[in-house]
C-alpha positions in Angstrom: -10.4 18.7 5.9 -11.9 16.9 9.0 -8.9 15.9 10.9 -8.2 13.0 13.0 -6.7 12.6 16.6 -4.0 9.7 16.5 -2.7 10.3 20.1 -5.6 7.4 21.1 -6.6 5.8 18.0 -3.5 4.6 17.6 -3.6 2.7 21.1 -6.0 0.4 19.1 -3.0 -0.9 16.7 -2.7 -4.2 16.0 0.7 -3.8 15.9 2.8 -0.7 17.7 6.3 -1.0 15.1 4.7 2.0 13.3 8.5 2.4 12.7 9.2 -0.6 10.9 7.5 0.6 7.9 8.1 2.5 4.9 11.1 0.2 2.4 12.5 -1.9 5.2 13.3 -5.3 5.0 14.0 -8.4 7.7 16.5 -10.4 6.5 19.2 -12.9 7.0 22.1 -11.9 5.4 23.6 -14.9 3.4 27.0 -15.6 3.9 28.2 -14.6 0.3 26.7 -11.5 1.0 29.6 -10.9 3.8 32.4 -10.1 2.0 35.7 -7.9 3.2 34.0 -5.0 1.0 30.3 -5.2 2.7 31.3 -7.1 6.1 29.9 -4.2 8.8 30.7 -4.4 12.5 26.6 -5.1 13.7 26.3 -8.0 11.3 28.3 -9.5 14.3 25.2 -8.8 16.8 22.5 -9.9 14.2 20.4 -11.6 15.9 17.2 -11.1 18.8 18.6 -8.0 20.4 19.8 -6.0 17.3 17.9 -6.4 14.0 19.9 -5.9 10.2 17.5 -4.4 8.1 18.0 -3.4 4.4 16.9 0.5 3.7 16.7 -0.2 0.2 14.3 2.4 -2.2 13.3 3.2 -5.6 11.0 5.8 -7.8 9.3 3.9 -9.9 10.3 5.5 -13.0 13.3 4.9 -15.1 15.4 8.0 -14.3 18.0 8.5 -12.5 16.1 11.6 -9.8 18.4 12.6 -7.9 18.4 9.2 -5.6 22.2 8.4 -4.2 23.6 6.7 -1.4 23.0 8.2 2.2 25.3 9.4 4.6 22.3 8.7 7.5 22.9 6.5 10.2 19.9 5.3 11.9 19.0 3.1 14.4 15.6 2.4 16.2 15.2 1.2 19.1 12.2 -0.6 20.7 11.3 -0.1 24.2 9.6 -2.8 26.2 7.8 -0.8 28.6 5.5 -3.6 30.2 2.8 -1.4 30.8 -0.8 -2.5 32.2 -4.2 -2.5 30.0 -5.3 0.1 32.5 -2.3 2.3 33.1 -2.6 2.5 28.7 -6.6 3.6 29.2 -6.0 5.9 32.3 -3.4 8.1 31.1 -3.1 8.8 27.4 0.4 10.6 27.7 1.7 7.5 29.4 3.9 6.4 26.2 4.9 9.5 25.7 6.2 9.9 29.7 8.0 6.1 29.5 9.8 7.1 26.0 11.3 10.5 27.8 11.9 8.3 30.8 14.6 6.4 28.5 15.8 9.7 27.0 17.0 11.1 29.8 19.0 7.7 30.7 21.0 8.2 28.0 21.7 11.9 28.2 22.7 10.9 32.3 25.1 8.2 30.4 26.6 10.9 28.3 25.8 9.2 25.2 26.0 11.1 21.8 23.9 11.1 19.0 23.5 14.0 16.5 19.5 13.4 17.1 16.6 11.9 17.5 12.8 11.3 16.8 10.1 10.1 19.2 6.5 9.6 18.5 3.9 10.1 21.4 1.7 7.2 20.9 4.4 3.9 20.4 7.6 2.8 22.0 9.9 3.9 19.4 12.7 6.3 19.5 15.2 6.9 16.6 18.4 7.9 17.1 20.6 9.6 14.2 24.8 9.9 14.2 27.3 11.2 12.0 29.5 8.7 11.6 29.2 4.4 11.9 32.0 4.9 14.6 29.3 6.7 16.4 26.3 4.3 15.7 28.0 1.3 17.3 29.6 3.0 19.9 26.4 3.5 21.1 24.5 0.5 20.6 27.8 -1.3 22.5 26.5 1.2 25.2 22.5 0.7 25.5 22.4 -2.7 24.2 22.0 -4.3 27.9 19.1 -2.2 29.1 16.5 -3.8 30.8 14.1 -1.4 28.8 15.2 -2.4 25.5 13.2 -5.0 23.7 15.1 -4.6 20.7 17.6 -2.3 18.0 16.9 -2.1 15.0 20.1 -0.9 12.2 19.5 0.0 8.8 21.8 -0.6 6.1 20.3 1.9 3.8 20.9 2.8 0.4 18.6 4.1 -1.5 19.2 4.3 -5.4 17.0 4.4 -8.9 15.8 0.7 -10.3 17.2 1.3 -14.1 20.2 -0.2 -15.9 20.5 3.3 -17.9 23.0 4.8 -15.5 24.4 7.7 -18.1 21.3 10.3 -17.3 22.1 13.0 -15.8 21.7 13.5 -12.0 19.8 17.0 -11.7 16.5 18.4 -11.5 15.3 19.6 -14.3 12.1 21.5 -15.0 9.5 20.4 -17.7 7.0 21.8 -20.4 3.3 23.3 -18.6 1.5 21.0 -21.2 1.2 17.3 -20.3 0.7 14.5 -23.6 -2.8 13.6 -21.9 -4.1 11.1 -25.1 -4.7 9.3 -22.2 -7.9 10.4 -21.3 -9.4 8.7 -24.3 -7.2 5.6 -23.7 -9.4 5.7 -20.2 -12.4 6.7 -21.2 -12.3 9.9 -18.7 -12.9 12.7 -21.5 -16.9 12.8 -20.7 -16.0 12.8 -17.3 -13.9 15.9 -18.0 -16.1 17.9 -20.3 -19.3 16.9 -17.3 -17.0 18.4 -15.1 -16.3 22.0 -16.9 -20.3 22.3 -17.7 -21.6 22.0 -14.3 -21.1 25.1 -11.8 -19.6 23.4 -8.8 -17.0 20.7 -8.2 -17.3 19.1 -5.0 -13.6 18.8 -3.6 -11.6 16.3 -3.2 -8.2 15.4 -1.4 -5.0 13.2 -2.4 -2.2 12.1 -1.0 1.2 11.6 -2.5 4.0 9.9 -0.6 7.8 10.3 -2.3 10.7 8.2 -1.8 14.0 11.1 -1.4 12.1 14.0 -2.9 10.7 17.2 -2.4 8.0 19.2 -3.7 9.1 22.3 -5.6 6.8 25.2 -4.5 7.7 27.6 -7.1 5.8 25.0 -9.5 2.6 25.1 -8.5 0.3 26.8 -11.5 -1.5 23.7 -11.5 -2.5 23.6 -7.9 -4.3 27.3 -7.5 -7.5 26.0 -8.0 -8.1 23.4 -5.1 -4.5 24.1 -3.2 -2.0 22.2 -1.7 -0.1 21.4 1.3 3.2 20.1 2.2 4.1 18.3 4.9 7.0 20.5 5.7 9.0 22.9 3.1 11.6 21.7 0.8 14.7 23.0 -0.2 16.2 23.4 -3.7 19.0 20.9 -3.3 15.7 18.5 -2.3 13.6 18.5 -5.2 13.3 16.2 -8.2 11.2 16.0 -10.9 9.9 12.5 -10.2 8.7 14.5 -7.2 6.7 17.3 -9.2 5.6 14.5 -11.9 3.7 12.4 -10.1 1.3 15.0 -7.8 0.9 16.5 -11.4 -0.5 13.3 -12.8 -2.8 12.3 -10.4 -4.4 16.0 -9.5 -4.1 19.4 -10.5 -5.3 21.4 -13.7 -3.7 19.1 -15.5 -4.3 15.7 -14.0 -6.7 12.9 -13.6 -8.9 14.5 -10.5 -8.6 18.7 -11.2 -10.7 19.1 -8.5 -8.1 17.2 -5.6 -6.3 18.9 -3.2 -2.2 17.8 -2.9 -1.1 16.9 0.0 2.2 15.9 -0.4 4.9 14.5 1.9 8.6 12.3 1.1 10.7 10.4 3.3 14.3 9.4 3.4 14.3 7.4 6.3 11.8 4.8 8.5 10.8 8.1 10.9 10.0 10.2 8.3 8.0 7.6 6.8 6.1 7.3 10.0 5.6 11.1 9.9 4.2 10.8 6.9 1.9 8.6 7.1 0.6 10.1 10.7 0.2 13.3 8.9 -1.8 11.8 6.0 -4.4 10.3 8.6 -4.7 13.3 10.7 -5.8 15.1 8.0 -8.2 12.7 6.8 -6.3 11.9 3.6 -8.8 8.5 2.1 -6.1 7.8 -1.5 -2.2 8.0 -1.1 -0.2 7.3 -4.1 3.0 5.3 -3.5 5.5 5.7 -6.7 8.2 4.1 -4.6 9.3 0.4 -3.8 11.8 -2.8 -2.5 14.6 -3.1 -4.4 15.4 -6.6 -3.4 13.1 -9.4 -3.7 14.7 -11.6 -0.8 12.4 -13.7 1.5 12.8 -10.9 4.0 11.0 -8.7 1.7 7.4 -10.8 2.0 4.7 -10.0 4.2 5.6 -8.3 7.9 4.9 -5.2 9.7 5.2 -3.4 7.9 2.7 -4.6 5.5 0.2 -5.1 8.5 0.6 -1.4 10.0 -0.8 -0.5 5.9 -3.7 -2.8 6.5 -4.6 -1.5 9.4 -4.6 1.9 8.2 -7.0 0.6 5.2 -9.3 -1.4 8.0 -9.6 1.2 10.5 -9.8 4.4 8.7 -10.5 3.4 5.2 -7.3 4.8 3.5 -6.8 3.2 -0.2 -2.9 2.8 -0.5 -2.0 3.1 -4.4 1.3 1.4 -5.0 3.2 1.7 -8.3 4.1 -2.3 -9.4 7.9 -1.6 -9.6 10.3 -1.4 -12.6 12.2 -4.4 -11.3 12.1 -6.1 -14.6 14.1 -3.3 -16.5 13.9 -4.5 -20.0 14.2 -8.1 -19.2 11.6 -10.1 -21.0 11.5 -13.6 -19.3 12.9 -12.8 -15.5 10.1 -10.5 -13.8 10.5 -9.3 -10.8 8.7 -9.6 -7.7 5.8 -7.2 -6.7 7.1 -7.5 -2.9 7.7 -4.7 0.4 4.7 -2.8 1.2 3.4 -3.6 -2.4 2.8 -7.1 -0.6 -0.8 -5.2 2.3 -3.8 -7.3 1.4 -6.0 -4.0 1.4 -3.7 -2.0 -1.3 -3.7 -1.5 -5.1 -1.0 -2.2 -7.0 -1.0 -1.0 -10.5 1.6 -2.2 -13.6 2.2 -0.1 -16.2 1.9 -0.4 -20.0 4.0 0.2 -23.0 4.5 3.5 -24.4 3.9 3.5 -28.7 6.6 6.0 -29.2 5.7 6.1 -33.1 1.8 7.0 -32.3 2.8 8.9 -29.1 -0.1 7.1 -27.3 -0.2 4.2 -24.9 -0.4 0.4 -25.9 -2.3 -2.2 -23.9 0.6 -4.2 -24.1 2.2 -4.9 -20.8 5.6 -2.7 -20.6 8.4 -4.8 -20.3 9.9 -2.9 -16.7 6.3 -3.6 -15.1 7.1 -6.0 -12.3 4.0 -8.8 -11.8 5.8 -12.1 -10.1 4.5 -12.9 -6.7 6.0 -15.1 -4.1 4.2 -18.6 -4.7 2.2 -18.2 -1.1 0.7 -15.0 -2.5 -0.4 -16.0 -5.8 -4.0 -15.9 -5.2 -3.7 -12.2 -4.8 -4.8 -10.1 -7.4 -1.8 -8.1 -8.1 -1.6 -6.5 -10.0 -4.6 -4.4 -10.0 -5.2 -3.1 -12.6 -2.5 -1.5 -15.5 -2.2 2.3 -16.4 -0.2 4.2 -18.6 3.3 4.4 -17.6 4.4 7.7 -19.3 2.5 11.1 -19.6 5.2 14.0 -20.5 7.3 15.4 -22.9 10.1 17.1 -20.8 13.0 19.3 -20.6 16.6 20.0 -19.0 16.9 23.7 -18.1 20.5 23.7 -19.6 20.3 22.1 -23.0 16.0 21.7 -23.8 16.5 18.6 -25.2 13.4 16.6 -25.0 13.5 13.4 -23.2 11.0 10.4 -22.5 10.7 9.2 -19.4 8.5 5.8 -18.8 7.8 3.9 -14.9 5.1 2.5 -13.3 5.6 5.2 -11.3 3.7 7.4 -13.2 0.1 4.7 -13.9 -0.2 4.3 -10.4 -1.4 8.1 -9.8 -3.3 7.7 -12.5 -5.3 5.0 -10.5 -5.4 7.4 -7.7 -6.8 10.0 -9.5 -9.7 8.0 -10.5 -10.5 6.7 -7.2 -10.8 10.2 -5.9 -12.8 11.2 -8.6 -14.9 8.3 -8.3 -15.9 9.5 -4.7 -16.4 12.4 -5.6 -19.4 11.3 -8.3 -20.7 8.6 -6.2 -20.4 10.2 -2.7 -22.3 6.9 -1.3 -19.0 4.9 -1.5 -16.9 7.3 0.5 -17.7 5.7 4.2 -14.6 4.1 5.7 -16.3 0.9 6.3 -16.8 0.9 2.2 -14.8 3.0 -0.1 -11.6 0.2 -0.1 -12.8 -2.7 -1.3 -15.8 -0.6 -3.7 -12.9 0.3 -5.4 -11.3 -2.6 -5.8 -14.1 -4.7 -6.8 -15.4 -1.5 -9.4 -12.1 -1.1 -10.9 -12.0 -5.3 -11.3 -15.5 -5.2 -13.5 -14.5 -2.2 -15.5 -11.2 -2.3 -16.8 -10.9 -4.4 -20.3 -8.2 -7.1 -20.9 -5.9 -6.7 -24.6 -7.6 -9.1 -27.2 -4.3 -9.9 -29.0 -1.9 -11.4 -26.4 -2.3 -15.0 -24.5 -3.5 -14.3 -21.0 -2.6 -16.5 -18.0 -5.5 -16.1 -15.2 -5.1 -16.9 -11.9 -7.6 -19.2 -9.7 -9.5 -15.8 -8.6 -10.1 -15.5 -12.0 -7.4 -12.3 -12.5 -5.2 -12.0 -15.0 -1.4 -13.3 -13.9 0.2 -9.9 -15.8 -2.5 -7.4 -16.5 -4.9 -7.8 -13.4 -8.4 -6.9 -13.8 -7.0 -5.3 -17.1 -7.1 -0.7 -18.1 -9.7 0.9 -16.1 -12.5 2.4 -18.0 -13.7 5.2 -15.9 -17.3 5.3 -17.4 -17.8 2.3 -16.8 -16.3 2.6 -13.9 -19.5 4.9 -13.0 -22.0 2.2 -13.9 -20.6 -0.6 -12.1 -20.9 1.8 -8.8 -24.6 2.0 -9.3 -24.7 -1.9 -9.3 -22.8 -2.2 -5.8 -24.3 -4.3 -3.1 -22.5 -4.3 0.6 -22.9 -6.9 3.7 -20.9 -6.6 7.2 -20.9 -10.5 7.8 -20.3 -11.5 11.2 -19.4 -15.0 12.8 -22.8 -16.7 12.8 -24.2 -15.5 9.1 -23.2 -18.4 7.1 -23.9 -19.7 3.5 -25.2 -17.4 0.6 -24.3 -14.3 1.9 -24.7 -11.4 -0.7 -26.7 -11.9 -4.2 -27.0 -9.2 -6.4 -30.0 -7.6 -8.3 -31.4 -9.9 -11.3 -29.7 -8.6 -14.6 -31.0 -9.2 -18.4 -28.0 -10.3 -20.8 -28.3 -11.0 -24.6 -25.7 -13.8 -26.1 -22.1 -12.5 -27.1 -22.3 -9.7 -24.6 -19.7 -9.9 -21.6 -20.9 -10.7 -17.9 -18.0 -9.2 -15.8 -18.8 -9.7 -11.7 -16.4 -9.3 -8.8 -16.5 -9.7 -5.0 -14.3 -7.9 -2.4 -13.6 -7.5 1.7 -10.9 -6.8 3.7 -8.3 -8.3 5.8 -9.4 -7.4 9.5 -5.6 -6.9 10.8 -6.4 -7.6 14.0 -9.1 -5.4 15.4 -11.5 -6.5 17.3 -15.3 -4.9 18.2 -15.2 -4.8 22.5 -12.6 -3.8 24.9 -10.8 -6.7 26.6 -9.1 -5.6 29.3 -6.4 -7.3 32.3 -5.8 -4.9 34.6 -3.0 -7.2 36.3 -1.2 -8.5 32.8 1.5 -6.9 31.5 1.5 -5.7 27.8 5.0 -6.9 26.6 5.2 -4.3 23.4 7.3 -6.3 21.3 6.5 -9.6 21.9 5.7 -10.9 18.5 7.0 -11.6 14.5 5.2 -11.3 11.7 5.3 -14.3 9.6 3.2 -15.1 6.8 4.2 -18.9 7.0 6.0 -21.0 9.7 9.0 -20.8 7.1 9.3 -17.2 8.0 10.1 -17.8 11.1 13.7 -19.7 10.2 14.7 -16.6 8.4 13.8 -13.7 10.8 15.4 -15.5 13.8 13.2 -13.4 16.2 11.2 -14.3 19.4 10.4 -17.7 20.0 7.0 -18.5 18.7 5.5 -19.6 21.8 6.5 -15.9 23.5 5.2 -14.6 20.4 1.2 -16.4 20.0 0.1 -14.8 23.7 -2.3 -12.4 23.7 -3.5 -8.6 22.9 -1.2 -6.0 21.5 -3.9 -3.5 23.7 -7.6 -3.7 24.9 -9.1 -2.8 21.6 -6.5 -4.8 19.0 -4.4 -8.1 19.4 -1.1 -9.2 18.7 -1.1 -10.8 15.2 -0.1 -14.5 16.8 -3.1 -14.0 19.0 -5.6 -13.0 15.7 -4.5 -15.3 13.9 -5.1 -18.1 16.4 -8.3 -17.4 17.2 -8.9 -17.1 12.9 -7.5 -20.8 12.7 -4.7 -19.2 11.3 -6.1 -17.9 8.2 -5.3 -14.3 7.6 -8.9 -13.6 6.0 -12.6 -15.1 5.2 -13.1 -17.3 2.3 -15.7 -16.3 0.1 -16.9 -18.2 -3.4 -18.7 -16.2 -6.0 -21.1 -17.4 -8.6 -22.7 -16.3 -11.5 -26.0 -18.4 -12.0 -28.7 -18.2 -14.5 -32.4 -18.1 -14.0 -34.4 -21.8 -15.2 -37.6 -21.3 -17.0 -38.9 -22.9 -13.5 -37.4 -19.5 -11.2 -34.4 -22.0 -9.7 -30.8 -20.9 -10.0 -28.2 -22.5 -12.1 -24.4 -22.2 -11.8 -22.4 -21.0 -14.7 -19.3 -20.4 -13.6 -18.2 -20.4 -9.8 -15.0 -18.6 -8.4 -13.6 -20.7 -5.1 -10.0 -20.0 -4.3 -8.1 -19.6 -0.7 -6.0 -16.7 0.3 -7.4 -13.8 -1.5 -9.7 -10.9 -0.4 -10.6 -10.4 -4.6 -12.3 -12.6 -6.6 -13.6 -11.6 -10.5 -15.7 -13.8 -13.0 -15.6 -12.7 -16.8 -17.6 -15.1 -18.7 -19.3 -14.6 -22.4 -22.7 -14.9 -22.4 -23.7 -18.2 -24.7 -27.8 -18.1 -24.0 -29.5 -15.0 -23.2 -31.3 -14.9 -20.1 -31.9 -13.9 -16.6 -28.7 -13.8 -14.2 -27.7 -12.9 -10.8 -24.1 -12.8 -8.9 -24.0 -14.8 -5.4 -21.5 -14.7 -2.8 -21.1 -17.7 0.2 -19.6 -17.6 3.0 -17.1 -21.3 2.6 -14.9 -20.7 5.5 -14.4 -17.6 8.0 -11.6 -16.2 9.8 -14.1 -14.4 12.4 -14.1 -15.2 16.2 -16.6 -13.9 18.4 -15.0 -10.7 19.5 -13.4 -9.8 16.4 -15.1 -6.6 14.0 -17.1 -8.1 11.1 -16.1 -8.8 7.6 -16.9 -5.9 5.0 -17.8 -7.6 1.6 -19.4 -6.0 -1.6 -19.9 -7.3 -4.9 -20.7 -5.8 -8.0 -21.1 -6.7 -11.6 -21.1 -5.2 -15.6 -22.7 -6.7 -18.7 -21.0 -5.0 -22.2 
């Protein structure tokens, strides 16, 4: 596997707050939350200098998963090195040198901490302590250091997202045979037969990122053909069944992509999340499954710097991040929980779960009660969930009593789609390019998936179902849709019609599906813009989606935030939005057109909506004839030196 050197590449990061990713949430604690029982010392300092964040994560299944509260006292320091672009460009070790200088100062002060973690390419240091008292004392001693921009305290809890508290909190092993009725459900049987009948299958790779769970290297028979790598060895008490099952759904001899090498990592704090993402990128992993999620549906869990980093990974390296939609609904039929946290990243894929039919022991085509689908109003035009998939695959048993337990969750739906994505990239190698694979996979999933027929479907303005997204994947149709795909790199000077499909014929009563997809550019620019005299104040930013977020975050003054470049190859988010006329991404409209007898084209259906990067047309043909799909630029977010938009369209007739 080709490895990527990140030390230089990450210097072009549009925000440098790598450590702010994972399940952190920027919040203002509500008054009714600050009870005597919960109130802690750091709430007195919740201001510009110190930011309190929840660290609350869950695995997206209905079981206990050995998840509990962590006595892990973490403190993240954002350092303000004030480096010039010249210093950044001339010395690749300058960040490490400056970080070490801060550590030396801390040690000279004889401050006590258990251990620390730092990255060479960003001005962040994480400190860990044995007690809350140690963490409080440390903060009070360093809070006035001039080299500190901000300190982040994690008020962290890791717990399950379920009302069922009666399940056993222990790691148990499961039967070797997987219930794979879903191969038929996903129209994947023909693909497996095709793989079995050919002499060689080009290997792929897939990343699995888990929360607070280790991979059992004694249970690796399923991965002996293509192999596996773990970021680090895991102890027996770190193992849980969730971290064995999710990889076996995505890959391995019983999984979706049987020819993918597994790359496994897990995290239990902010720094470890960043280590894991860095490790995936260094190993060239292009599809990563995330079966964990945010618990709180707070304002602070809206789009923030965490999401921006994931979008940067996607736009820069073509990394497809596949997220479970989450199980927050937990059998409530009217109040579904939010798709929030890291799932809100614009360039990712979010997967909901389908209900399991216990009597027939197969998945139904109805959304599971627990599967999240709601979006905050300002994000309701996004195509989330993108698709839905079966949320159950296993018969399992506890080692102690050998009783079979059924477990369901969106955790088991997202690795199905991750495996379908890596399989398609192997079968259609022309898609496997950094500038193409994400939007190609999203558009292909959109036109190839099917929606249930016997339920009421409420559609968004972008053409996706509010609950089901594009629907349930069909792999054979994914292969066909890939062959109809067209790609265009679109610069600021290209206006009007930007992309047209080939002409195709459709008969009456057939269904035409057409989709377009493009990417959020995450502040990346084309050419180097430098000013040797200007000091880069690394942390003069916040990440609002709308100005309302500013009043919630209580962070840096907006005028300070909207200043200049993050470094010479990327922009601060504020500057990027300013140049983009305060638009996160360009606005493209999707047209389905029918050819008239005189050769002109008549618009049959059109999708025009703002604040989305995906559009979908579904049309049942009334009149047989020749059709085409067209994409028109309505308004762009491009500026003179921004990277081009990267757009695809595809269609399918069935």
